C-alpha positions in Angstrom: 0.0 0.0 0.0 1.0 3.6 -0.6 1.0 6.2 2.1 -2.4 7.5 1.1 -4.0 4.1 1.6 -2.2 3.5 4.9 -3.5 6.8 6.3 -7.1 5.9 5.3 -6.9 2.4 6.8 -5.3 3.6 10.1 -7.8 6.4 10.4 -10.7 4.1 9.8 -9.3 1.5 12.2 -9.6 4.1 14.9 -13.1 5.1 13.8 -12.1 8.7 13.0 -13.5 11.0 10.3 -11.2 13.1 8.2 -12.2 16.1 10.3 -11.3 14.3 13.5 -7.9 13.3 12.2 -7.3 16.9 10.9 -8.0 18.3 14.4 -5.5 15.9 16.0 -2.9 16.9 13.5 -3.8 20.6 13.6 -4.4 20.8 9.9 -7.5 21.4 7.7 -9.9 18.6 6.6 -9.0 19.4 3.0 -5.3 18.7 3.8 -6.2 15.2 5.1 -8.4 14.7 2.1 -5.6 15.5 -0.3 -3.2 13.2 1.5 -5.7 10.4 1.2 -6.3 11.1 -2.4 -2.5 11.2 -3.1 -2.7 14.7 -4.3 -0.2 15.9 -1.8 2.1 14.4 0.9 2.3 15.4 4.6 5.5 17.0 5.9 7.9 15.1 8.1 6.4 16.5 11.3 2.9 15.4 10.4 4.2 11.9 9.5 5.9 11.6 12.9 2.7 12.8 14.6 0.6 10.3 12.6 3.0 7.5 13.5 2.5 8.4 17.1 -1.3 8.6 17.2 -1.7 5.6 14.9 0.7 3.5 17.0 2.8 2.5 14.0 6.3 3.1 12.8 7.4 5.8 10.4 8.9 3.1 8.2 5.5 1.5 7.9 4.0 4.8 6.7 6.8 5.8 4.4 7.8 2.5 2.8 5.3 1.1 0.3 6.7 -2.4 0.6 6.0 -2.6 4.3 2.4 -3.9 4.8 0.2 -3.9 7.9 0.8 -6.9 10.1 -0.7 -6.3 13.4 -4.4 -5.9 12.5 -7.0 -7.8 10.6 -9.0 -4.6 10.0 -10.9 -4.5 6.8 -12.1 -1.2 5.6 -15.9 -0.9 4.8 -14.8 1.0 1.8 -11.7 0.5 -0.4 -9.2 3.4 -0.5 -10.1 3.7 -4.2 -13.8 4.0 -3.5 -13.2 6.6 -0.8 -11.1 8.7 -3.1 -13.8 8.5 -5.8 -15.3 11.8 -4.9 -16.1 14.8 -7.2 -13.4 17.4 -7.5 -14.7 20.9 -7.6 -12.5 23.1 -9.9 -12.0 26.9 -9.4 -14.1 27.6 -12.5 -17.0 25.5 -11.2 -16.8 26.9 -7.7 -16.9 30.5 -9.1 -19.8 29.7 -11.4 -21.7 28.2 -8.5 -21.2 31.2 -6.3 -22.2 33.5 -9.2 -25.5 31.6 -9.8 -26.2 31.4 -6.1 -25.7 35.2 -5.8 -28.1 35.7 -8.7 -30.9 33.3 -7.6 -30.9 34.0 -3.8 -32.7 37.4 -4.1 -35.3 35.9 -6.4 -36.0 33.0 -4.1 -36.2 35.4 -1.1 -38.7 37.5 -3.1 -40.7 34.4 -4.0 -41.0 33.4 -0.3 -42.0 36.9 0.6 -44.7 36.7 -2.1 -46.1 33.5 -0.5 -46.2 35.1 2.9 -47.9 38.3 1.6 -50.3 36.5 -0.7 -53.0 36.3 2.0 -52.8 40.0 3.0 -55.4 41.2 0.4 -57.9 38.5 1.4 -57.5 39.2 5.1 -57.7 43.0 4.8 -60.7 42.9 2.4 -62.4 40.3 4.5 -62.0 42.5 7.6 -63.6 45.5 5.9 -66.3 43.2 4.5 -67.0 42.1 8.1 -67.3 45.7 9.2 -69.8 46.3 6.4 -67.6 48.5 4.3 -67.5 46.0 1.4 -69.7 43.3 -0.1 -68.4 40.0 1.3 -68.5 38.2 -2.1 -66.4 40.9 -3.8 -63.9 40.9 -0.9 -63.5 37.1 -1.1 -63.3 37.1 -4.9 -60.6 39.8 -5.1 -58.7 38.4 -2.2 -58.5 34.9 -3.5 -57.6 36.1 -6.9 -54.7 38.1 -5.6 -53.6 35.2 -3.4 -53.5 32.8 -6.4 -51.7 35.2 -8.7 -49.0 35.9 -6.1 -48.5 32.2 -5.3 -48.3 31.4 -9.0 -45.6 34.0 -9.5 -43.7 32.7 -6.5 -43.9 29.1 -7.8 -42.6 30.2 -11.2 -39.7 32.0 -9.5 -38.9 28.8 -7.5 -39.0 26.6 -10.6 -36.7 28.8 -12.7 -34.3 29.4 -9.9 -34.2 25.7 -9.1 -33.4 24.9 -12.7 -30.4 27.2 -12.6 -29.1 25.6 -9.4 -29.8 22.0 -10.5 -26.2 21.4 -11.8 -24.8 22.2 -8.3 -27.3 20.2 -6.2 -24.5 17.6 -5.6 -22.8 20.1 -3.3 -25.6 19.6 -0.8 -25.6 15.8 -0.8 -22.2 14.4 -1.9 -18.7 14.4 -0.4 -16.5 16.7 -2.5 -12.8 17.7 -2.8 -11.8 21.1 -3.9 -9.1 22.0 -6.4 -6.1 24.1 -5.4 -7.2 27.7 -4.5 -10.9 27.0 -4.0 -10.7 26.8 -0.2 -8.8 30.1 0.0 -11.2 31.9 -2.3 -14.3 30.6 -0.4 -12.8 31.6 3.0 -11.9 35.0 1.7 -15.5 35.5 0.5 -16.9 34.2 3.8 -14.7 36.6 5.9 -15.4 39.5 3.6 -19.2 39.2 3.8 -19.5 37.8 7.3 -20.6 41.1 9.0 -23.1 41.9 6.2 -24.7 38.4 6.3 -24.9 38.3 10.0 -26.6 41.7 10.1 -29.1 40.5 7.5 -30.0 37.5 9.6 -30.1 39.5 12.8 -32.3 42.2 11.2 -34.7 39.5 9.8 -35.0 37.8 13.2 -35.7 41.1 14.9 -38.4 42.0 12.4 -40.1 38.6 12.9 -40.1 39.0 16.6 -41.7 42.5 16.6 -44.1 41.7 13.8 -47.0 41.0 16.2 -46.8 44.5 17.7 -49.5 45.9 15.4 -51.9 43.2 16.4 -51.2 43.7 20.1 -51.7 47.4 19.9 -54.9 47.0 18.0 -56.3 44.8 20.7 -55.3 47.3 23.4 -56.7 50.4 21.9 -59.5 49.4 19.6 -61.3 46.7 21.5 -65.1 47.0 21.2 -65.0 49.8 18.7 -66.9 49.6 15.4 -63.7 50.0 13.3 -62.0 47.1 15.1 -62.7 44.5 12.4 -61.3 46.6 9.5 -58.4 48.0 11.3 -57.6 44.7 13.0 -57.5 42.9 9.7 -55.2 45.7 8.3 -52.9 45.2 11.3 -52.8 41.4 10.6 -51.8 42.3 7.0 -49.1 44.6 8.3 -47.8 41.8 10.5 -47.6 39.5 7.5 -45.8 42.2 5.5 -43.2 42.7 8.3 -42.7 38.9 8.5 -42.2 38.8 4.8 -39.5 41.4 4.9 -37.8 39.7 7.9 -37.9 36.3 6.2 -36.5 37.9 3.0 -33.5 39.2 4.9 -32.9 35.9 6.7 -32.9 34.0 3.4 -30.5 36.4 1.8 -28.0 36.2 4.7 -28.3 32.5 5.4 -28.1 31.6 1.7 -24.9 33.6 1.2 -23.3 31.8 4.2 -24.6 28.5 3.0 -23.2 28.8 -0.5 -19.7 29.2 0.9 -20.2 26.5 3.5 -21.1 24.1 0.7 -17.7 24.5 -0.9 -15.9 24.3 2.5 -18.1 21.4 3.7 -18.7 23.3 6.9 -21.7 24.2 9.1 -24.8 22.4 7.7 -22.8 20.8 4.9 -20.4 18.5 6.7 -20.4 14.9 5.5 -22.7 13.9 8.4 -25.1 16.8 7.9 -25.3 16.0 4.2 -26.5 12.5 5.0 -29.0 13.9 7.4 -30.3 16.4 4.9 -31.2 13.6 2.5 -33.5 12.2 5.2 -34.8 15.7 6.0 -35.9 16.2 2.4 -38.1 13.1 2.6 -40.1 14.4 5.4 -40.0 18.2 5.0 -42.3 18.3 2.0 -45.0 16.3 3.7 -44.6 18.2 7.0 -44.9 21.7 5.5 -47.7 20.8 3.1 -49.6 19.4 6.2 -48.9 22.6 8.2 -50.1 24.8 5.3 -53.2 22.7 4.9 -53.9 23.0 8.6 -53.4 26.8 8.6 -55.7 27.4 5.6 -58.4 25.1 6.9 -58.4 26.6 10.4 -58.3 30.1 9.0 -61.1 29.8 6.4 -63.4 27.8 8.7 -63.0 30.1 11.7 -62.1 33.3 9.9 -59.8 34.0 12.9 -56.8 35.1 10.8 -55.5 37.2 13.7 -55.1 34.0 15.6 -54.3 31.3 13.1 -50.9 32.9 12.2 -49.6 31.2 15.3 -49.5 28.0 13.3 -46.2 29.1 11.6 -44.0 29.7 14.7 -45.4 26.5 16.3 -44.7 24.5 13.1 -41.2 26.0 12.9 -40.4 24.9 16.5 -41.8 21.5 15.9 -39.8 21.0 12.7 -36.7 22.0 14.6 -37.4 19.2 17.1 -38.1 16.7 14.4 -34.9 17.7 12.6 -32.9 17.2 15.8 -34.4 13.7 16.2 -33.5 12.8 12.6 -29.9 14.1 13.2 -29.6 11.9 16.3 -30.7 8.8 14.4 -28.3 9.6 11.6 -25.4 9.9 14.0 -26.3 6.7 15.7 
């Protein structure tokens, strides 16, 4: 075996991931990956350190003719299979970041459209309830606006998804990056870190304070004739604020996520990629069910000022479900 194969076998014998070995050697995961794919060779100090933590001699690591004798360990995966990962070139990485930068604002806008799509129906329904508008006209106009906005959002999602399709493997497969890609990705991450963090923080704050208009309406207009119309308008304003907040969060989080996909950090480590595949199987069913429950409750009771609580509750529950999925994946 060559040095690359011996590093793989010894690492697997100890049950370590590339990241864990990298931490013990005080190097990056990409360095370990390149050693194991025979793209580069560790320096003498790293070889001495590996010999120590693996419990083998330096001769065993350095001399191809010396084979392993003290262990019957058989790798679950051959060295050749483990090295059979996709290499991301500088050109491909740059193209991915460019497409991500272009599609992220569109997707954020599409999500905002979905959130705001019910505003017209809610507001017009409120004024219809106060006698200012015919109920049939309010419902017809509101539903029409809702359907048009959702249709536009779906079109945006489909077109943006089509542009991102060639790079979907970055979310699901183990990758190795060509020389220079890591440095470029880290530079971009550091350069935009403050901006993206501010976008996420601003979005979260807007979502937190979004219910203030509804609270104020309940405090100052309770029992007044104008309560229905103004209350519905405040619900619409709440949804509008949430739409802006979510837009900011998506912009910031997507920019961070794009770089993390190339670095295989954060949500895109090898373990998290495995978990995300399982997440996808259940997320569609879960959120479709939550949406159906929200619309059914809202239309049946017409309590739009209350039914919005479905979304924060659904978000918290999905977080718990995702944690359970992650625990099973780790096990």
